[in-house]
N, C-alpha and C positions, 0 to 999 in steps of 0.2 A: 623852575621847570626846565630852563635851559641847561642847568647842571645835570638834571636827570637824563636829558636827551644826549648830552655828551657822554655821560657814563654808560648809557645803554648802547650807543654806537661803538664806543671803545671796547666794551665787553663783548659785543656781538662779533666784531671783526677780529678780536684776538682770541678770547676763550671759546667763543662760539664756533670758530673755524679751525681751531688747533687740532691736530698738527696740520700744517699747510702742505706738506709734501708726503706722499704723492697726490693726495686729495684730502679735503676736509673730512674729519671723522664723522661729523654729523651727517654728511652726505651718505656714507656707508650705512649708517643706522636707518636713515630714511628709506634707502633702497631695500634694506632687510624687511622693513615694515611693508613696503609697497609690494614686494614679491612674496610676502607671507612666509618668510624663512623663520625657522626656530631661533629664538633669541634667549641666551642665558641671562641670569640675573645681572651679570656685569654689563651686558649690552644694554639692558634697560636703564641701569645707572648711568652709563655713558650717554644715552639718549637724553636723560633728564639733565645731566650736568652740561652738556653741550647745547641743549635746547633752551635752557633757562634764560640765557642772555637774549635770545631771539624773542621769547615770550615777553620779557621785560621791555624790549624795544617796541614790540607791537602794542603793549599796554601804554607806553609813553606817547606813541604816535596817535593812538585813538584818543587819549586824554587831551592832547594838543588840538586835534581836529574838533573835538566836541567843545573845547573852550573857545576856539576860533569861531565856530558856528554860533555859539551863544552870544557873541558880541555883535 
């Protein structure tokens, strides 16, 4: 489980936030959704690819919390 957490953190802070300059790409996609802007197919793919590491991190953290609560 510790290996999954390390992998999830590494993926989230590298692939999930790439490119770093001028701002993370995932942030742009989230703002597009928030403001209801039209998004092309490539934007949805970007959102899925940059968001997947964050979803995996959330999954690993919930799994860890549930395991800790069960003990």
